[in-house]
N, C-alpha and C positions, 0 to 999 in steps of 0.2 A: 503493499500500499504506500502511495506516495503523497506528499503534503500537497496541498493545492496552490498554497501561496508561495512556495519555496521549491516546488518540485524534488524533493528530497523524500527518502525514507522516512515514515514515520516513528519508527524504532529501529536501529541497527543493534544487533547482536553477535557477540563472539564468545566462545567458551573453549576450556579445555583441561587438562588434568595431567601430572607429571609425578614422578617419584625420585627422590634422592635419597635412596636407602641403600647402606652397605651392607654386604653379606656377610663380612668378617668380623665384625665389631668395632671397627674403628672410624672415627668420623671422617667424612668425604667430603664435608662442606667446609669452605673457607671461613674461618671464625673471625668477627670483629667484636669488639667490645666497646660499653660505653655504659655510661652511669644512667640508673632508672631515674625519668623525669620526676617522679613522685617521693621517690625513695633514694636520694644520692648516693647512700652508704651502700647500696645494694648494685652490684656489678650486673649488666645483661651481656649476654653473649647474643650475637645475631648473624643469619646469614642472608644474603642477598642473592636471588635466583631471578636472573632475567627472563622476561616472556615478551615476546613480540605477536602481535595479531596478525591473524591470516591476511586480513584486509585492513588497512589503516582507516581509521575514522576520518570523517572530514577534516581538513586543516583548521587549525585554530580553536579546536572541539577537544575536550576531555571528558571522555568516558566515565561511567560510575562503573567502579569495580568491587565486586565481593569476592573474597576468599575463604576458604573452608579446608582445614585440615581433614586428608581422606585416611592418613595412616602415618604412624609414628614409631622409630626403633628407639627404645630407650633402655638405659639400664635399669634392670627391674628392682634392684637393690636402693636405689636413689629415688627421691620425688620427682614425680613428671609434672614439670611445669613448662607450657609453650602456649604461645599463641600466633598466629599469622596474620598478616595484613598486607594491602597494595599501598606501593610508595613511589614516587617518582612517576605517576602516571600521566603518559601524554596520548596523542592520538597514533601512534604507532606500537606503542607498549608500557610496559610496567615492570617494576621488580616486586616479587613475592619476598617479604621480610618475615622470617621465622625468628621467633625471640624466645630463649630460654635463659634461666637465671639462677643463682644460689648454687644448690650441690645437685641439680638435674644434671644428668649425663646423657645426651642425644647423639644418636648415631645419623638419622637421617629423618626424612619425611615426605610424606607425599600430600598434594593439595588439589583441589578443584577451583576452579575460577570461572567466573561469568563477567563480562564487561557490557554495558548498556549505554546507548544514545538516543535520545530523542531531542530534536531541533526544537530550541524555545519558541519557534512561533507556533507549534503545534500544541 
């Protein structure tokens, strides 16, 4: 379906999934660290994984992206602390940011994502 005023698709959608899990129990993800925004004394470890859209969204637009964790490989003797979110979103792609902290021992993750865009005139 196209918009009558701008002749663009009313809603554009892209989606995907992927796994970054190691089979031998060692982290394969490049780790970075930073202080937690709400609790500066707690160090977070995070991984940025790039995602490129199959078809870019219109120039000058930023789609809405939702991310969900699909699987996780964690050390079972440690606490399970993790969240994932989309960062650095552009019309061509984004990064999935997986975050863990404290004594959590993470080996890998998998995620599902969906990106949508609706023109403001619609």
